[in-house]
Structures are given as C-alpha cells and as structure tokens.
C-alpha positions in Angstrom: 85.3 -29.0 -44.9 86.7 -32.3 -46.2 89.8 -30.6 -47.6 90.5 -29.0 -44.3 90.1 -32.3 -42.5 92.4 -33.9 -45.0 95.0 -31.3 -44.2 94.7 -32.0 -40.5 95.1 -35.7 -41.2 98.2 -35.0 -43.3 99.7 -32.9 -40.5 99.0 -35.5 -37.8 99.4 -38.8 -39.6 101.4 -37.8 -42.7 98.7 -39.3 -44.9 95.6 -38.3 -46.9 92.7 -40.6 -46.2 89.3 -41.4 -47.7 86.7 -40.0 -45.3 83.1 -41.0 -45.0 80.2 -39.7 -42.9 78.0 -42.1 -40.9 75.0 -41.1 -38.8 74.6 -42.8 -35.4 71.2 -43.7 -33.8 71.7 -40.6 -31.7 71.5 -38.4 -34.9 75.2 -37.5 -34.6 77.1 -37.4 -37.9 80.6 -38.8 -37.5 83.4 -38.6 -40.1 85.5 -41.7 -40.2 88.8 -42.5 -42.0 88.6 -45.6 -44.2 91.4 -48.1 -43.7 93.6 -48.3 -46.8 94.6 -51.6 -48.5 98.1 -51.6 -47.0 96.9 -51.2 -43.5 94.4 -54.0 -43.8 96.9 -56.3 -45.4 99.5 -55.7 -42.6 96.9 -56.2 -39.9 95.8 -59.5 -41.5 99.3 -60.7 -41.8 100.0 -60.0 -38.2 96.8 -61.8 -37.2 97.7 -64.7 -39.5 101.1 -64.9 -37.7 99.5 -64.9 -34.3 97.0 -67.5 -35.4 99.8 -69.7 -36.9 101.8 -69.5 -33.7 98.7 -70.4 -31.6 97.9 -73.3 -33.9 101.4 -74.7 -33.8 101.4 -74.6 -30.0 98.1 -76.3 -29.9 99.2 -79.1 -32.3 102.4 -79.5 -30.3 100.5 -80.1 -27.2 98.1 -82.5 -29.0 100.9 -84.3 -30.6 102.5 -85.0 -27.3 99.3 -86.1 -25.7 96.0 -87.0 -27.4 97.3 -87.6 -30.9 100.2 -89.7 -30.0 99.9 -93.1 -31.8 96.7 -92.1 -33.7 96.4 -93.2 -37.3 97.3 -90.7 -40.1 93.8 -90.1 -41.5 92.3 -89.4 -38.1 95.2 -87.0 -37.3 94.6 -85.1 -40.6 90.9 -84.8 -39.9 91.5 -83.5 -36.3 94.1 -81.1 -37.6 91.8 -79.6 -40.3 88.9 -79.3 -37.9 90.9 -77.6 -35.2 92.6 -75.3 -37.7 89.1 -74.2 -38.9 87.8 -73.8 -35.4 90.9 -71.9 -34.0 91.1 -69.6 -37.1 87.5 -68.4 -36.8 87.4 -68.3 -33.0 90.6 -66.1 -33.1 89.0 -63.4 -35.2 85.5 -63.6 -33.8 86.7 -63.6 -30.1 88.9 -60.6 -30.4 86.5 -58.5 -32.5 83.7 -59.3 -30.0 85.8 -58.6 -26.9 87.9 -55.7 -28.1 85.2 -53.6 -29.8 86.0 -54.7 -33.4 89.8 -54.9 -33.1 92.0 -58.0 -33.3 95.6 -57.8 -32.1 96.7 -57.1 -35.7 94.2 -54.3 -36.1 95.1 -52.8 -32.7 98.8 -52.7 -33.8 97.9 -51.0 -37.0 95.3 -48.8 -35.3 92.3 -50.2 -37.1 88.8 -51.3 -35.9 85.6 -52.7 -37.4 82.5 -50.7 -37.1 78.9 -51.0 -38.2 78.3 -49.3 -41.6 75.0 -47.8 -40.5 76.5 -46.2 -37.4 74.9 -48.5 -34.8 76.5 -50.9 -32.3 78.7 -53.6 -33.7 76.5 -56.7 -33.2 77.8 -60.3 -32.7 75.9 -61.5 -35.7 77.8 -59.0 -38.0 81.1 -60.1 -36.6 80.4 -63.8 -37.0 79.1 -63.2 -40.6 82.1 -61.2 -41.7 84.6 -63.7 -40.3 82.9 -66.9 -41.5 82.8 -65.3 -45.0 86.6 -65.3 -45.0 86.5 -69.1 -45.3 84.8 -68.7 -48.7 86.9 -65.8 -49.7 90.4 -67.2 -48.9 90.9 -70.4 -47.0 88.4 -72.7 -48.9 89.7 -71.9 -52.4 93.3 -72.0 -51.4 92.8 -75.3 -49.6 91.2 -76.8 -52.7 94.0 -75.2 -54.8 96.8 -76.9 -52.8 94.8 -80.2 -52.7 94.6 -80.6 -56.5 97.6 -82.0 -58.4 98.9 -79.4 -60.9 101.1 -81.6 -63.1 100.8 -80.8 -66.8 98.0 -78.9 -68.5 95.2 -81.4 -67.9 91.9 -81.1 -66.1 93.6 -81.0 -62.7 95.7 -78.0 -63.7 92.7 -76.0 -64.8 90.7 -77.0 -61.8 93.5 -75.7 -59.5 93.7 -72.5 -61.6 90.0 -71.9 -61.2 90.3 -72.3 -57.4 93.3 -69.8 -57.3 91.3 -67.4 -59.5 88.4 -67.7 -57.1 90.6 -66.6 -54.2 92.3 -63.8 -56.2 88.9 -62.4 -57.5 87.3 -62.2 -54.0 90.5 -60.9 -52.4 90.6 -58.1 -55.0 87.1 -56.9 -54.1 88.2 -54.1 -51.8 90.0 -52.5 -54.8 86.7 -52.0 -56.6 84.6 -50.1 -54.1 85.2 -46.8 -52.5 85.0 -48.0 -48.9 87.5 -50.9 -49.4 84.9 -53.5 -48.4 85.6 -57.2 -48.6 82.9 -59.7 -49.2 82.6 -60.3 -45.4 82.0 -56.5 -44.9 79.3 -56.5 -47.5 77.5 -59.5 -45.9 78.0 -58.4 -42.3 77.2 -54.7 -42.9 80.6 -53.6 -41.5 83.6 -51.5 -42.5 87.1 -51.1 -41.3 88.3 -47.7 -40.3 91.6 -46.2 -39.1 91.7 -44.8 -35.6 95.0 -42.9 -35.2 96.4 -42.8 -31.7 96.1 -39.1 -31.3 96.2 -38.3 -27.6 93.2 -36.5 -26.3 93.7 -33.2 -24.5 94.9 -33.8 -21.0 91.8 -32.2 -19.6 89.7 -34.8 -21.3 91.2 -37.6 -19.2 91.6 -35.5 -16.0 88.6 -33.3 -16.2 88.1 -31.4 -13.0 84.8 -29.4 -13.1 81.7 -28.7 -11.1 79.7 -31.4 -13.0 79.2 -34.4 -10.8 77.0 -37.3 -12.0 75.2 -40.0 -10.0 75.4 -43.7 -10.7 71.8 -43.7 -12.0 72.7 -40.9 -14.5 75.8 -42.8 -15.7 73.7 -46.0 -16.1 71.7 -44.3 -18.8 74.5 -44.9 -21.4 76.7 -47.8 -22.5 80.1 -48.4 -24.2 78.8 -47.6 -27.7 77.6 -44.1 -26.7 80.9 -43.5 -24.9 82.7 -44.2 -28.2 80.4 -41.8 -30.0 81.1 -39.1 -27.5 84.8 -39.7 -27.7 84.8 -39.4 -31.5 82.9 -36.1 -31.1 85.4 -34.8 -28.6 88.3 -35.7 -30.9 86.8 -33.6 -33.8 88.7 -30.5 -34.8 87.2 -27.3 -33.5 84.8 -25.6 -36.0 81.3 -24.0 -36.0 79.8 -27.3 -37.1 81.6 -29.2 -34.3 80.4 -26.6 -31.7 76.8 -26.9 -32.9 77.0 -30.7 -32.8 78.5 -30.6 -29.3 75.6 -28.4 -28.2 73.0 -30.8 -29.6 74.6 -33.8 -27.9 74.9 -31.9 -24.6 71.2 -31.2 -24.6 70.4 -34.8 -25.5 72.5 -36.1 -22.7 71.0 -33.6 -20.3 67.5 -34.8 -21.1 68.4 -38.4 -21.0 70.0 -38.4 -17.6 67.6 -35.9 -16.1 70.2 -33.1 -15.6 67.9 -30.2 -14.6 70.5 -27.5 -14.4 71.0 -25.4 -17.5 74.4 -25.8 -19.2 75.5 -22.4 -20.6 76.9 -22.6 -24.2 80.4 -21.6 -23.0 80.4 -24.6 -20.6 79.2 -27.2 -23.2 82.6 -28.7 -23.8 83.4 -28.8 -20.1 80.1 -30.7 -19.5 80.8 -33.2 -22.2 84.4 -33.8 -21.0 83.2 -34.3 -17.5 80.5 -36.7 -18.5 82.9 -38.6 -20.7 85.5 -39.0 -17.9 82.8 -40.0 -15.4 81.1 -42.4 -17.8 84.3 -44.1 -18.8 85.4 -44.6 -15.2 81.9 -45.9 -14.4 81.9 -48.4 -17.3 85.4 -49.6 -16.6 84.5 -50.1 -12.9 81.3 -52.1 -13.9 83.3 -54.3 -16.3 85.8 -55.2 -13.5 82.8 -56.7 -11.6 81.7 -58.6 -14.6 79.0 -56.2 -15.7 79.1 -54.9 -19.3 76.6 -52.8 -21.2 77.1 -52.5 -24.9 74.7 -49.6 -25.4 71.8 -47.7 -23.8 69.2 -50.2 -25.2 70.8 -53.2 -23.5 70.7 -54.1 -19.8 74.0 -54.6 -18.1 75.3 -58.1 -18.8 76.6 -60.0 -15.8 79.5 -62.4 -16.1 79.6 -65.9 -14.6 
C-alpha cells in the first residue's frame, strides 16, 4: 500500500515522501506526507523575510514618530521588545487564522497539524512558536552579544551559545517525523499538502442530496478538512470501505434518514463536502467560526 502511494506521489509531485498514518477522533485513519527539511527551511526563510520587512517598516514609523529624540538605551530596549513581540505574533497569528499555515508555509504548501489527529489547538500553536525563542533567537542573540576576540572565556561562551542553536536546530534530522523541539512540546507536526486539484465534480457537485442548515451545523472546519483528505485519497478497496464508514457516521450524526446505496456513497460525501464548505464560508463572512463539532460557533466582535 505504502509503495503504491509513494509511486502516486512520485508521479504527481516528482518526489518520494515519508508517510505517516494518524487516526482522527472520528476513527478515520489518514495518511499524511511529512514535510522534508528543505521545504521547512525554505518556508522559514520566507517567513523570516516577511517578518524582517514588517519589523523594518514598524521601526521606520516609530523612528519618525515616537522614538524621535529618545535616548539610545531606551531605543534599544523598545526595539528588542517589539522585535520579540512582532516575531512571535507573526507566527502565532497566521497559524491560528490560517489553519496551521504561515505565508511561508502556504507558498511551500506546508501546514501544521496535531500529531494525535485532533484539532490544532491555540495552546499547541503558542507552545511550538514560543519554543523557537529558546531554539534559535535566544542563543543567537547571546552569541552576537558576547565579544569573540581571542581564545579567552568570551570566545568559549560565544561558541557554547552557537553550539546550543546548532544542536537544537539539528533536532529534525534525528527523528523520523522531522520534529523540532517546538513540535515535540506542542504535540504538532508539519506536513506537505500538495496543491492537487480535486475533481471538478467535488467543487461543483450537482446531486439529489440537499442538506438543511441544522444538518450542516453538526460539523465544523476540522471535520471538513478530514473529509477533504478522505476525498483526495486514491481509489482503492480500503478507501472505499473508509468512505462507506464515514458516510454512515455522517448520516447518523446529521439525522439523514434515507438510506445511501453503496454506489452513491461518493456522491453523498462530495455533495456534503460542497454544502458544508459553502455553509462554513458563509458563516465566517458573518463573523461566526466553528473549529469543530465539539465547539459552538464563535461570534466575532
């Protein structure tokens, strides 16, 4: 099974990837592609560039307004604090609002998910991003702050800080899921989500299955993602069996009393996906967002 899926990946993406299976709270087993080291590095560098540009713009505005005429020590303190704040808010904000994808990750087709298959919780996102301070920015900041002239104590102190950053940054090379320290603490992992177009009928499904608002309110964005991943899976006996199980779970959950013949299972799932996606997008436009079926719709200000 894994070899066949690797051949599919090689055909569609030109690459062979590490694949892992995770089980969702719905009992659905999903196969995900682990992001490789190069993809994660490129995504981080893109995000770092965006963050630097945003920081430079902020400091330019502050330099022309609030910080004009302020003493040097106060300016340095403000700059360091705002750099820390903006850096962490950048990653946390985008991963919270874009379902685990910063601008850099979206460009490289990556996203953060929960390793146990559940919804990506805010606490996990905050933990994985604050850990980056200890992994990279704190040791590098201390490294550049220490004079490195000669071979005295200062040199070895700076070398230890640099070694600290290198050792933690190299952690993804020593585990099969390419997890950094932040992923281990936050319970997350980064996967590749190639932009393979779904079948046209998935986005434009026209069928006899029509769902009420109450039925569509039974699920949230997380379950929609799970269903989308299921619909993307290559056709196989295992996939068909899984689709049938999910179809029956959805039927029971939303109170769909009419039987769905096995030959119409895929049509039912596609129709439900299309209707649920349109429903959730419409709700979000009115400031109401529901992360998953266990959470009531959140209303914006």
